[in-house]
ZAMARGU-4260 file (C-alpha; in steps of 0.2 Angstrom, whole numbers, plus 5000, padded with zeros to 4 digits):
<rodrens>
0) 4240/4068/4629 | 4243/4054/4616 | 4262/4052/4615 | 4259/4040/4600 | 4266/4025/4609
5) 4268/4009/4598 | 4258/3994/4603 | 4274/3987/4611 | 4277/4002/4621 | 4259/4002/4627
10) 4261/3984/4633 | 4277/3989/4642 | 4268/4004/4651 | 4253/3993/4655 | 4264/3979/4662
15) 4274/3991/4673 | 4257/3999/4679 | 4250/3983/4683 | 4265/3978/4693 | 4265/3995/4702
20) 4246/3994/4706 | 4246/3975/4711 | 4263/3972/4719 | 4270/3989/4724 | 4255/3999/4731
25) 4249/3986/4744 | 4267/3985/4752 | 4275/4002/4749 | 4270/4009/4766 | 4277/3994/4775
30) 4293/3994/4764 | 4295/4012/4769 | 4292/4009/4787 | 4303/3994/4789 | 4317/4000/4777
35) 4315/3983/4768 | 4323/3980/4752 | 4310/3975/4739 | 4317/3959/4733 | 4300/3951/4730
40) 4296/3965/4718 | 4313/3964/4709 | 4309/3946/4706 | 4292/3950/4698 | 4301/3963/4687
45) 4314/3950/4682 | 4300/3937/4678 | 4292/3951/4667 | 4308/3954/4657 | 4308/3972/4663
50) 4327/3971/4668 | 4331/3967/4650 | 4322/3982/4642 | 4337/3992/4637 | 4349/3978/4634
55) 4352/3972/4616 | 4344/3956/4611 | 4361/3947/4608 | 4364/3947/4627 | 4346/3941/4631
60) 4338/3958/4632 | 4323/3966/4623 | 4334/3978/4613 | 4324/3994/4618 | 4330/4011/4623
65) 4330/4025/4635 | 4312/4029/4630 | 4305/4012/4635 | 4315/4012/4651 | 4308/4029/4655
70) 4290/4022/4653 | 4293/4008/4665 | 4302/4019/4678 | 4288/4032/4677 | 4275/4019/4681
75) 4284/4012/4695 | 4288/4029/4702 | 4270/4033/4702 | 4268/4020/4716 | 4285/4021/4725
80) 4301/4030/4721 | 4310/4018/4733 | 4306/4004/4722 | 4309/4013/4706 | 4326/4019/4712
85) 4332/4001/4715 | 4326/3996/4697 | 4333/4012/4689 | 4350/4011/4698 | 4352/3994/4690
90) 4352/4003/4673 | 4364/4016/4680 | 4376/4003/4685 | 4375/3994/4669 | 4377/4008/4657
95) 4396/4009/4659 | 4397/3990/4653 | 4384/3993/4639 | 4393/4009/4632 | 4411/4005/4635
100) 4413/3987/4640 | 4423/3974/4629 | 4414/3960/4620 | 4420/3948/4633 | 4413/3959/4648
105) 4396/3961/4639 | 4395/3942/4636 | 4400/3939/4654 | 4388/3951/4663 | 4374/3957/4652
110) 4364/3941/4651 | 4363/3939/4669 | 4358/3957/4671 | 4345/3956/4658 | 4337/3941/4666
115) 4337/3950/4683 | 4348/3936/4691 | 4361/3949/4696 | 4358/3967/4702 | 4370/3981/4698
120) 4376/3997/4706 | 4387/4012/4701 | 4401/4018/4712 | 4406/4036/4709 | 4401/4047/4724
125) 4413/4049/4739 | 4414/4060/4754 | 4423/4073/4745 | 4417/4069/4727 | 4399/4072/4724
130) 4395/4086/4712 | 4414/4087/4710 | 4415/4070/4701 | 4433/4074/4697 | 4437/4075/4716
135) 4437/4056/4718 | 4451/4049/4729 | 4448/4030/4727 | 4464/4023/4718 | 4467/4008/4707
140) 4486/4003/4705 | 4491/3991/4692 | 4502/3977/4698 | 4506/3963/4686 | 4490/3956/4679
145) 4479/3964/4693 | 4473/3981/4699 | 4473/3984/4717 | 4459/3996/4723 | 4459/4006/4739
150) 4446/4019/4745 | 4428/4022/4750 | 4413/4026/4740 | 4398/4034/4749 | 4379/4034/4747
155) 4379/4020/4734 | 4361/4014/4729 | 4360/3995/4729 | 4376/3994/4739 | 4378/3977/4747
160) 4363/3970/4738 | 4370/3971/4720 | 4381/3957/4714 | 4390/3968/4701 | 4398/3985/4703
165) 4405/3998/4691 | 4418/4008/4700 | 4427/4024/4695 | 4444/4025/4703 | 4461/4035/4699
170) 4474/4025/4690 | 4485/4041/4689 | 4482/4054/4702 | 4494/4067/4694 | 4481/4068/4679
175) 4466/4073/4690 | 4450/4068/4681 | 4460/4062/4666 | 4468/4049/4677 | 4452/4041/4681
180) 4447/4024/4675 | 4431/4013/4676 | 4431/3995/4683 | 4419/3980/4686 | 4421/3973/4703
185) 4410/3958/4709 | 4403/3956/4726 | 4413/3944/4736 | 4430/3949/4729 | 4442/3949/4744
190) 4445/3966/4751 | 4428/3973/4745 | 4416/3976/4760 | 4401/3987/4764 | 4398/4000/4777
195) 4382/4002/4787 | 4365/4004/4779 | 4360/4023/4779 | 4344/4029/4787 | 4336/4041/4775
200) 4322/4054/4774 | 4314/4045/4759 | 4316/4031/4747 | 4318/4020/4762 | 4316/4004/4754
205) 4330/4008/4742 | 4347/4002/4751 | 4361/4015/4752 | 4378/4009/4758 | 4397/4013/4758
210) 4408/4003/4747 | 4425/4000/4755 | 4440/3994/4745 | 4455/3988/4756 | 4469/3981/4744
215) 4455/3974/4734 | 4463/3964/4719 | 4453/3962/4703 | 4459/3955/4686 | 4467/3968/4674
220) 4453/3963/4661 | 4440/3971/4673 | 4445/3988/4667 | 4430/3995/4657 | 4436/4003/4640
225) 4454/4008/4643 | 4465/4017/4656 | 4461/4035/4658 | 4443/4036/4651 | 4434/4034/4668
230) 4428/4052/4668 | 4421/4050/4650 | 4413/4034/4655 | 4405/4043/4670 | 4398/4058/4659
235) 4391/4047/4645 | 4383/4036/4658 | 4375/4050/4667 | 4369/4058/4650 | 4360/4042/4647
240) 4353/4039/4664 | 4347/4057/4669 | 4331/4055/4658 | 4327/4040/4670 | 4328/4052/4685
245) 4317/4064/4676 | 4304/4050/4673 | 4304/4047/4692 | 4300/4065/4694 | 4285/4063/4682
250) 4279/4047/4690 | 4279/4053/4708 | 4271/4069/4702 | 4257/4059/4694 | 4255/4048/4709
255) 4253/4063/4721 | 4241/4072/4709 | 4230/4057/4708 | 4229/4056/4727 | 4225/4074/4728
260) 4211/4074/4716 | 4204/4058/4724 | 4204/4066/4741 | 4198/4083/4735 | 4182/4075/4728
265) 4179/4065/4744 | 4183/4079/4757 | 4169/4091/4761 | 4170/4108/4769 | 4157/4121/4770
270) 4145/4109/4763 | 4154/4106/4747 | 4168/4095/4740 | 4185/4103/4742 | 4187/4101/4723
275) 4173/4113/4720 | 4183/4128/4727 | 4192/4138/4714 | 4208/4140/4724 | 4210/4121/4724
280) 4205/4119/4706 | 4219/4132/4701 | 4232/4122/4711 | 4226/4106/4702 | 4227/4114/4685
285) 4244/4120/4688 | 4249/4103/4694 | 4242/4095/4678 | 4250/4107/4667 | 4267/4105/4675
290) 4266/4086/4674 | 4261/4086/4656 | 4276/4098/4652 | 4288/4087/4662 | 4282/4071/4653
295) 4283/4079/4636 | 4301/4085/4639 | 4307/4068/4647 | 4299/4058/4632 | 4306/4070/4619
300) 4324/4069/4626 | 4323/4050/4628 | 4318/4049/4610 | 4332/4061/4605 | 4344/4049/4614
305) 4337/4034/4606 | 4339/4042/4589 | 4358/4041/4590 | 4362/4058/4596 | 4380/4060/4600
310) 4378/4076/4611 | 4364/4075/4624 | 4372/4083/4640 | 4361/4099/4639 | 4345/4090/4635
315) 4347/4076/4648 | 4351/4089/4661 | 4335/4099/4656 | 4324/4083/4657 | 4332/4079/4674
320) 4331/4096/4682 | 4314/4101/4676 | 4305/4085/4679 | 4312/4082/4696 | 4308/4100/4701
325) 4290/4097/4695 | 4290/4081/4705 | 4294/4090/4721 | 4282/4104/4719 | 4268/4093/4714
330) 4271/4082/4729 | 4271/4097/4741 | 4255/4104/4733 | 4247/4088/4735 | 4250/4088/4754
335) 4244/4106/4754 | 4227/4101/4745 | 4225/4087/4757 | 4229/4098/4772 | 4231/4088/4789
340) 4227/4072/4781 | 4241/4074/4768 | 4253/4076/4783 | 4248/4059/4790 | 4256/4042/4786
345) 4239/4035/4783 | 4239/4043/4766 | 4254/4041/4753 | 4257/4059/4749 | 4268/4062/4764
350) 4279/4048/4758 | 4279/4054/4740 | 4285/4071/4747 | 4299/4064/4756 | 4304/4053/4741
355) 4303/4067/4729 | 4317/4077/4737 | 4331/4065/4733 | 4327/4067/4714 | 4333/4085/4715
360) 4349/4079/4723 | 4356/4062/4716 | 4364/4059/4699 | 4369/4078/4699 | 4360/4091/4709
365) 4348/4102/4700 | 4360/4116/4702 | 4374/4106/4694 | 4361/4102/4680 | 4359/4121/4677
370) 4378/4123/4676 | 4378/4110/4663 | 4364/4118/4653 | 4373/4135/4655 | 4390/4129/4649
375) 4382/4121/4634 | 4373/4138/4630 | 4389/4147/4631 | 4398/4134/4620 | 4384/4134/4607
380) 4384/4153/4607 | 4403/4154/4604 | 4401/4142/4589 | 4389/4155/4581 | 4401/4169/4581
</rodrens>
């Protein structure tokens, strides 16, 4: 379909696709096998100004929005979700500063982020606070002109590699979620260390580590926004970022679909190419419909967000849940079409299937997305009474 991209948006798509094809595809299997962080690719993305896509021009960015970011994320995900996760998580970690940071914080951090000089990570999840974001236990105690952080964040993308971390911690335990605040913590701050690198099923080139805070002292000015709005910062951040996860679902689905079509044209059984069999054609038809529907939804929601929408929780949850479910289903179907070959590491679809699974889990499981959608439906229905 023609999504009426502007000339500039087409250039962003073509640039991201060229980087994906020329820089990512040749090394994706090796990065996966060695669990190697894709620094070389990140440098290429930085040199291409793609890190500054969504950052305002006054801070050295290109001043674009969620839609352009989704275009780039989709193209990178078509080649490797591990690489696109590293790139997209940078935006996730940046949104708290972009949405709620002070002018001083924006001037201090955003130019280096836009230039790709410094990578960012978002620290929310803990051992007992995943879907229940309000269950965090990490604390930040104000003492004079400093906050003292104590606690552990778990499964943090870009952990240990990033230079800048946006962290959610409790400043008042008695208030529960309303007692959470958001902070900027820089790598190298005394009392801030990292746990082991996790060994994962998929996205193995994306690094996942614990963040450990042991009497970590940060300046009082490192609070994002004001005391007590950490949960609001989290929800607004996820509302903005979830379309990017949806774009990852579209991208991995597109990549898997293309591999399945190529294989089905080349593979012969009973004297005919596999693609001539109606059973395979029906699977490919379903895959193509699902991808186009997912892309349409993700693009529509991203444009809705960029229009200045104030409430987008339901829509971003829909884009994330639907598109990532499609990503998983299409990747599984691609393996099925390719049969035994699809199960082998010689072909990329087994990696795509492993990578796709996390998309249904991180940044809020797809079950949680359905809770969000359901709650919004109830709220909207109550308004109509």
